[in-house]
N, C-alpha and C positions, 0 to 999 in steps of 0.2 A: 651679325657683325660687317661693316660696310666700313671702309677704305678709300681713303684719296689721298692723292699726291700733289700738295700746294707747292712742291718745291721744282714742279715743272708747268706751272702756270704760265710764270712768263713767258716762255720760247714757246710754249702751244699758242697761246695767245698773239704773238705774234709771225708763224706759220699759218694761222688758219687765214689768217691776211690775204693769202696764196693760194688757195684750195683750188680756184676755178681756173688760176696760168701759175701751175708752179716751175721754177727754174730749175736749174741743174744744183745750184746753191740751195736753195730751198729741199731737196731731195736729199740732200747728202745734211743738210739740217734734220730733217724728217729721221734717218737712218741712226743718228748720232743719236739722238732724244730713245729711240728705241732700242740701240744697244747700251745704253744707260739704264731704260730702264729694266733689261735684262740684267745687268750687273746689281739692281738695287731693288730686286722684288719686294726685301723684310722691308725695305723702308713703308713710312706714311703714315697719315694719322687716321687710327681704329675708331670705331663710335661702336660701342654696347649700348646695349636696349636697356638695361637698368646700373644705373640711375639716372635717367632723362634728366638731370639736371642742367639748366642753362645758369652757364655763371660769366662774370663778366671782372677784366683784370685791366687798369689803366696805368699809365705814369708818365711822368712830364718833367722837364726840367727848363723854368723860364731862368731868363738869363738875364743880368741886368745893364749890361753893356751891350750893345746889339755891335759894336766895331771887333769884335776880337771873336765870339761865336757866333751859334743861332742855337734857339731854343729848341728843344725835342720834344716829340711825345708819342705815344702810342696805346693800344689799346686792343685788347682779342676777346671774342666772346667763345666758349664752349659749349657744348651739349655731349653729355656722355663721356666725358674726357675729348673729345676731339673737338677741333679749332673748327669754326664755321665762319666768323669773321675775324679779321686783323689788318691793323692799318698801323704803320711805324714812319 
């Protein structure tokens, strides 16, 4: 079984931009992420071997009057019960 942590994808992306020259603030951010991981070690998306079925789901809300609100849409694809691609 494998596990991934999409909940930290954004912050890891932002911090990785400064790996060659991190400032004190970047180090503080890294320490904060590590503390978060320590206290949420049971979180994550878990992938199982069987059934390795690819599933996809989508939803959308298309509006008629764009002055008041915006249209929204999203999708998610899973393999073996764990998300591999998503957008909202």
